[in-house]
Structure formats: structure tokens, C-alpha cells
Residue frames as a rotation matrix with the C-alpha (Angstrom) as fourth column:
UNK 1
0.292 0.704 0.648 -92.87
0.884 0.059 -0.463 15.70
-0.364 0.708 -0.605 -280.91
UNK 2
-0.740 -0.556 0.378 -91.99
0.666 -0.685 0.295 18.43
0.095 0.470 0.877 -283.37
UNK 3
0.025 0.715 -0.698 -93.70
0.623 -0.558 -0.549 21.78
-0.782 -0.421 -0.460 -282.94
UNK 4
0.086 0.108 0.990 -94.95
0.935 -0.351 -0.043 24.01
0.343 0.930 -0.131 -285.75
UNK 5
-0.397 -0.301 -0.867 -93.72
0.640 -0.768 -0.026 27.59
-0.658 -0.565 0.497 -285.41
UNK 6
0.708 0.486 0.512 -95.29
0.692 -0.620 -0.370 30.78
0.138 0.617 -0.775 -286.70
UNK 7
-0.020 -0.711 0.703 -93.33
0.289 -0.677 -0.677 34.02
0.957 0.189 0.219 -287.00
UNK 8
0.449 0.293 0.844 -94.70
-0.610 -0.590 0.529 35.07
0.653 -0.753 -0.086 -283.61
UNK 9
0.981 -0.080 0.179 -93.61
-0.084 0.652 0.754 31.88
-0.177 -0.754 0.632 -281.79
UNK 10
0.488 -0.856 0.172 -90.27
0.743 0.304 -0.596 31.84
0.458 0.419 0.784 -283.67
UNK 11
0.144 -0.411 0.900 -89.47
-0.148 -0.909 -0.391 35.35
0.979 -0.077 -0.191 -282.37
UNK 12
0.594 0.178 0.785 -90.06
-0.772 -0.149 0.618 34.16
0.226 -0.973 0.049 -278.78
UNK 13
0.903 -0.101 0.417 -88.53
-0.114 0.881 0.459 30.68
-0.414 -0.462 0.784 -278.90
UNK 14
0.539 -0.711 0.451 -85.64
0.838 0.507 -0.203 30.98
-0.084 0.487 0.869 -281.35
UNK 15
-0.616 -0.782 -0.097 -84.53
0.741 -0.616 0.268 34.43
-0.269 0.093 0.959 -282.52
UNK 16
0.494 0.755 -0.432 -86.18
0.553 -0.656 -0.514 37.83
-0.671 0.014 -0.741 -282.53
UNK 17
-0.395 -0.686 0.611 -84.88
0.899 -0.152 0.410 39.02
-0.188 0.711 0.678 -285.92
UNK 18
0.490 0.614 0.619 -87.23
0.671 -0.719 0.182 42.01
0.557 0.327 -0.764 -285.80
UNK 19
0.998 -0.050 0.034 -85.52
-0.060 -0.713 0.698 43.60
-0.011 -0.699 -0.715 -282.76
UNK 20
0.388 -0.909 0.150 -82.01
-0.146 0.100 0.984 42.12
-0.910 -0.404 -0.094 -283.07
UNK 21
0.650 -0.286 -0.704 -79.63
-0.751 -0.106 -0.651 42.38
0.112 0.952 -0.284 -285.99
UNK 22
-0.494 -0.861 -0.122 -77.05
-0.789 0.502 -0.355 40.10
0.367 -0.079 -0.927 -284.37
UNK 23
-0.019 0.451 -0.892 -77.94
-0.016 0.892 0.451 36.48
1.000 0.023 -0.010 -283.64
UNK 24
-0.682 -0.082 0.727 -79.31
-0.719 -0.107 -0.686 36.08
0.134 -0.991 0.014 -280.10
UNK 25
-0.589 0.419 -0.692 -80.75
0.107 0.888 0.446 32.65
0.801 0.189 -0.568 -279.34
UNK 26
-0.229 0.625 0.747 -83.93
-0.850 -0.502 0.160 32.82
0.474 -0.598 0.646 -277.24
UNK 27
0.513 0.510 -0.690 -84.24
-0.238 0.857 0.457 29.09
0.825 -0.071 0.561 -276.49
UNK 28
0.516 -0.311 0.799 -83.26
-0.840 0.003 0.543 27.28
-0.171 -0.951 -0.259 -273.32
UNK 29
0.130 -0.547 0.827 -81.85
0.025 0.835 0.549 24.24
-0.991 -0.050 0.122 -275.18
UNK 30
-0.805 -0.492 -0.330 -80.36
-0.302 -0.139 0.943 23.66
-0.510 0.859 -0.037 -278.64
UNK 31
0.229 0.948 0.221 -82.85
-0.117 0.252 -0.961 23.26
-0.967 0.194 0.168 -281.47
UNK 32
-0.850 -0.279 0.447 -83.35
0.391 0.233 0.890 22.21
-0.352 0.932 -0.089 -285.07
UNK 33
-0.027 0.848 -0.530 -85.72
-0.361 -0.502 -0.786 24.16
-0.932 0.170 0.319 -287.30
UNK 34
-0.589 -0.054 0.807 -87.03
0.601 0.637 0.481 22.32
-0.540 0.769 -0.343 -290.33
UNK 35
-0.332 0.457 -0.825 -88.14
-0.614 -0.769 -0.178 24.67
-0.716 0.448 0.536 -293.12
UNK 36
-0.808 0.121 0.577 -90.56
0.366 0.870 0.331 22.61
-0.462 0.479 -0.747 -295.22
UNK 37
-0.485 0.778 -0.399 -93.67
-0.869 -0.480 0.119 22.65
-0.099 0.404 0.909 -297.44
UNK 38
0.105 0.650 0.753 -96.54
-0.488 0.693 -0.530 20.16
-0.866 -0.312 0.390 -297.59
UNK 39
0.902 0.321 -0.289 -96.03
-0.386 0.298 -0.873 19.51
-0.195 0.899 0.392 -301.32
UNK 40
0.169 -0.957 -0.236 -92.30
-0.957 -0.102 -0.272 18.75
0.236 0.272 -0.933 -300.97
UNK 41
0.742 0.123 -0.659 -91.44
-0.175 0.984 -0.013 15.05
0.647 0.125 0.752 -301.40
UNK 42
-0.224 -0.909 -0.350 -88.01
0.285 0.282 -0.916 15.16
0.932 -0.305 0.196 -299.69
UNK 43
-0.516 0.119 0.848 -89.61
-0.722 -0.592 -0.357 17.09
0.460 -0.797 0.392 -296.78
UNK 44
0.572 0.815 0.095 -92.05
-0.771 0.494 0.403 14.21
0.281 -0.304 0.910 -296.30
UNK 45
0.460 -0.498 -0.735 -89.10
0.222 0.866 -0.448 11.78
0.860 0.043 0.509 -296.15
UNK 46
-0.593 -0.774 0.224 -87.39
0.039 -0.305 -0.951 13.81
0.804 -0.555 0.211 -293.42
UNK 47
-0.004 0.689 0.725 -90.49
-0.747 -0.484 0.456 14.38
0.665 -0.540 0.516 -291.26
UNK 48
0.876 0.377 -0.300 -90.64
-0.096 0.747 0.657 10.89
0.472 -0.547 0.691 -289.65
UNK 49
0.054 -0.937 -0.345 -86.87
0.686 0.285 -0.669 10.98
0.726 -0.201 0.658 -288.98
UNK 50
-0.583 -0.237 0.777 -87.27
-0.238 -0.865 -0.442 14.29
0.777 -0.443 0.448 -287.14
UNK 51
0.487 0.810 0.328 -90.17
-0.654 0.089 0.751 12.81
0.579 -0.580 0.573 -285.13
UNK 52
0.684 -0.322 -0.655 -87.91
0.462 0.885 0.048 9.89
0.564 -0.335 0.754 -284.13
UNK 53
-0.378 -0.918 0.120 -85.09
0.531 -0.321 -0.784 12.25
0.759 -0.232 0.608 -283.15
UNK 54
-0.202 0.363 0.910 -87.47
-0.577 -0.795 0.189 14.40
0.791 -0.487 0.370 -281.11
UNK 55
0.871 0.487 -0.059 -88.31
-0.275 0.584 0.764 11.29
0.407 -0.649 0.642 -279.04
UNK 56
0.503 -0.748 -0.433 -84.72
0.692 0.649 -0.316 10.05
0.517 -0.140 0.844 -278.80
UNK 57
-0.617 -0.767 0.176 -83.41
0.552 -0.581 -0.598 13.47
0.562 -0.272 0.782 -277.68
UNK 58
0.415 0.892 0.179 -86.48
0.423 -0.363 0.830 14.45
0.806 -0.268 -0.528 -275.62
UNK 59
0.923 -0.002 -0.385 -85.58
0.355 -0.381 0.853 17.11
-0.148 -0.924 -0.352 -273.05
UNK 60
0.027 -0.994 -0.106 -82.16
0.666 -0.061 0.743 17.69
-0.745 -0.091 0.661 -274.69
UNK 61
-0.967 -0.250 -0.054 -83.09
0.126 -0.648 0.751 19.46
-0.223 0.719 0.658 -277.93
UNK 62
0.047 0.976 -0.212 -86.22
-0.080 -0.208 -0.975 21.05
-0.996 0.063 0.069 -279.40
UNK 63
-0.833 -0.214 0.509 -87.26
0.471 0.206 0.858 20.29
-0.289 0.955 -0.070 -282.96
UNK 64
-0.091 0.769 -0.633 -89.43
-0.091 -0.639 -0.764 22.86
-0.992 -0.012 0.128 -284.71
UNK 65
-0.360 0.068 0.930 -91.02
0.898 0.295 0.326 23.04
-0.253 0.953 -0.167 -288.16
UNK 66
-0.340 0.274 -0.900 -91.70
-0.189 -0.957 -0.220 26.14
-0.921 0.095 0.377 -290.24
UNK 67
0.237 0.525 0.818 -94.15
0.791 0.384 -0.476 25.91
-0.564 0.759 -0.324 -293.15
UNK 68
-0.725 -0.667 -0.171 -92.43
0.436 -0.636 0.637 28.00
-0.534 0.387 0.752 -295.83
UNK 69
-0.508 0.626 0.592 -95.74
0.646 -0.178 0.742 28.52
0.570 0.759 -0.314 -297.66
UNK 70
0.554 0.791 -0.261 -97.50
0.735 -0.318 0.598 29.97
0.390 -0.523 -0.758 -294.61
UNK 71
0.685 -0.387 -0.617 -94.47
0.356 -0.562 0.747 31.80
-0.636 -0.731 -0.247 -293.15
UNK 72
0.655 -0.400 0.641 -92.98
0.667 -0.092 -0.739 33.56
0.354 0.912 0.207 -296.18
UNK 73
0.739 -0.383 0.555 -91.51
-0.434 -0.900 -0.044 36.45
0.516 -0.208 -0.831 -294.15
UNK 74
0.644 -0.475 0.600 -89.75
-0.471 0.372 0.800 34.03
-0.603 -0.798 0.016 -291.81
UNK 75
0.615 -0.393 0.684 -88.42
0.647 0.747 -0.153 31.99
-0.450 0.537 0.714 -294.75
UNK 76
0.713 -0.319 0.624 -87.18
0.349 -0.611 -0.711 35.16
0.608 0.724 -0.324 -296.47
UNK 77
0.803 -0.399 0.443 -85.45
-0.593 -0.610 0.526 36.35
0.060 -0.685 -0.726 -293.28
UNK 78
0.318 -0.692 0.648 -83.29
-0.279 0.585 0.762 33.21
-0.906 -0.423 -0.007 -293.40
UNK 79
-0.180 -0.432 -0.884 -82.82
-0.932 -0.212 0.293 33.20
-0.314 0.877 -0.364 -297.16
UNK 80
-0.237 0.160 0.958 -84.57
0.004 0.987 -0.163 29.86
-0.972 -0.035 -0.234 -297.65
UNK 81
-0.240 0.084 -0.967 -84.36
-0.926 -0.318 0.202 29.09
-0.290 0.945 0.154 -301.37
UNK 82
-0.277 0.160 -0.947 -84.62
-0.461 0.843 0.277 25.31
0.843 0.513 -0.160 -301.38
UNK 83
0.102 0.375 0.921 -86.40
-0.978 0.210 0.023 22.91
-0.184 -0.903 0.388 -299.09
UNK 84
0.866 0.282 -0.413 -85.97
0.460 -0.127 0.879 21.02
0.196 -0.951 -0.240 -296.95
UNK 85
-0.102 -0.872 0.480 -83.54
-0.054 -0.476 -0.878 23.35
0.993 -0.115 0.001 -295.21
UNK 86
0.664 0.287 -0.690 -82.65
0.624 0.295 0.724 22.90
0.412 -0.911 0.017 -291.56
UNK 87
0.199 -0.545 0.814 -81.28
-0.439 -0.793 -0.423 25.47
0.876 -0.273 -0.397 -289.17
UNK 88
0.322 -0.214 -0.922 -79.24
0.731 0.675 0.099 23.99
0.601 -0.706 0.374 -286.31
UNK 89
0.369 -0.069 0.927 -79.12
-0.344 -0.937 0.067 26.33
0.863 -0.343 -0.370 -283.33
UNK 90
-0.154 -0.465 -0.872 -76.66
0.737 0.534 -0.415 25.47
0.659 -0.706 0.260 -280.58
UNK 91
0.857 0.389 -0.337 -77.04
0.512 -0.579 0.634 27.31
0.051 -0.716 -0.696 -277.28
UNK 92
0.634 -0.581 -0.510 -74.62
0.050 -0.628 0.777 30.26
-0.771 -0.518 -0.369 -277.21
UNK 93
-0.547 -0.823 0.151 -73.12
0.240 0.019 0.971 29.82
-0.802 0.568 0.187 -280.69
UNK 94
-0.459 0.332 -0.824 -73.95
-0.805 -0.548 0.228 30.84
-0.376 0.768 0.519 -284.25
UNK 95
0.433 0.681 0.591 -76.52
-0.266 0.723 -0.638 28.67
-0.861 0.119 0.494 -286.03
UNK 96
-0.767 -0.624 -0.147 -75.64
-0.365 0.238 0.900 26.55
-0.527 0.744 -0.410 -289.06
UNK 97
0.304 0.888 -0.346 -77.83
-0.794 0.036 -0.607 25.79
-0.526 0.459 0.716 -292.06
UNK 98
-0.784 -0.430 0.448 -78.00
-0.089 0.792 0.605 22.47
-0.615 0.434 -0.658 -293.92
UNK 99
-0.064 0.765 -0.641 -79.99
-0.942 -0.259 -0.215 21.82
-0.331 0.590 0.736 -297.08
UNK 100
-0.359 0.026 -0.933 -81.53
-0.636 0.725 0.265 18.68
0.683 0.689 -0.243 -298.50
UNK 101
0.754 0.652 0.083 -83.11
-0.554 0.563 0.613 15.54
0.353 -0.508 0.785 -297.10
UNK 102
-0.302 -0.943 0.137 -80.37
-0.847 0.199 -0.493 14.31
0.438 -0.265 -0.859 -294.79
UNK 103
0.131 0.308 -0.942 -80.38
0.091 0.943 0.321 10.71
0.987 -0.128 0.096 -293.58
UNK 104
0.927 0.376 -0.015 -80.78
0.034 -0.045 0.998 10.02
0.374 -0.926 -0.055 -289.87
UNK 105
0.463 -0.807 -0.366 -77.09
0.877 0.358 0.321 9.20
-0.128 -0.469 0.874 -289.23
UNK 106
-0.372 -0.565 0.737 -76.06
0.652 -0.724 -0.225 12.58
0.660 0.396 0.638 -290.74
UNK 107
0.358 0.599 0.716 -78.57
-0.163 -0.715 0.680 14.40
0.919 -0.360 -0.159 -288.55
UNK 108
0.928 -0.047 -0.369 -77.26
0.358 0.375 0.855 12.55
0.098 -0.926 0.365 -285.48
UNK 109
-0.037 -0.999 0.035 -73.69
0.988 -0.042 -0.146 13.62
0.147 0.029 0.989 -286.38
UNK 110
-0.300 -0.011 0.954 -74.80
0.226 -0.972 0.060 17.25
0.927 0.233 0.294 -286.68
UNK 111
0.779 0.605 0.166 -76.65
-0.062 -0.189 0.980 17.04
0.624 -0.774 -0.110 -283.34
UNK 112
0.687 -0.586 -0.430 -73.43
0.713 0.428 0.555 15.75
-0.141 -0.688 0.712 -281.74
UNK 113
-0.248 -0.933 0.261 -70.94
0.967 -0.255 0.004 18.07
0.063 0.253 0.965 -283.53
UNK 114
-0.502 0.101 0.859 -72.92
0.256 -0.931 0.259 21.31
0.826 0.350 0.442 -283.95
UNK 115
0.441 0.769 0.463 -75.47
-0.297 -0.361 0.884 21.19
0.847 -0.527 0.069 -281.14
UNK 116
-0.585 -0.785 0.202 -72.99
-0.504 0.157 -0.850 19.41
0.635 -0.599 -0.487 -278.79
UNK 117
0.144 0.722 0.677 -75.68
-0.973 0.226 -0.034 17.02
-0.178 -0.654 0.736 -277.56
UNK 118
-0.885 -0.364 -0.292 -75.23
-0.392 0.919 0.043 13.30
0.252 0.153 -0.956 -276.85
UNK 119
-0.021 0.900 -0.436 -78.07
-0.200 0.423 0.884 10.79
0.980 0.106 0.171 -276.60
């Protein structure tokens, strides 16, 4: 199941951008962060796909959601200008951002290539 992050939980589970200027991943497994808004149509199309992926990759990756309306500081810190935007955070490497409502097969390719996780 996807988990909703606030700035406070993001700092603990993903990246403490307040204390660190350089990327330092805080998680124990790779993750995807979905920056979304409730009013966004494409975001609503992606949500069930992310729920499916969270079940299929349970225990291998974490999938988080950030409400860009509620977490404006967090969205600004990552330069979110369009939604949906997803941040893919591999363990020990730099994160990569993707924008738009990606189909499931594209997300699975990114999980394999960027996060280095197999089903």
C-alpha cells in the first residue's frame, strides 16, 4: 500500500534536505515518490497502478505519495512544476525524476533499470 508523506516523514524516510545539501538517501530500500494533487486527472489514473506495484513489489520497494497542495515546501524543494511527477530513489545512487502519467510497463522498466529491483 502506498503511504502518504508529510515534510516531517519525508525528512526521516527519504531525504533530509533541511540538514543536507548533497543527496543522502535515508530509506532502507529503493522507493518511488509520487507528487500528486487530488484535482489532477492524470494523477488519478496513476494511483491504482502504483497501488498494484506496491503489492507486486512488496518488501522490495516503498511507494510514497506527496500531496503537492498540502506540502508546498516539499514540492518546491524538488522543483515540482507539473504533476504527476515521480521521484525514483535507488539505494546508494542519485534519484531520477519522471513526469507525466506513465503506463505500468514504463514504471516496471524504471523499477528494473533505475531502482535495480526485479519482481
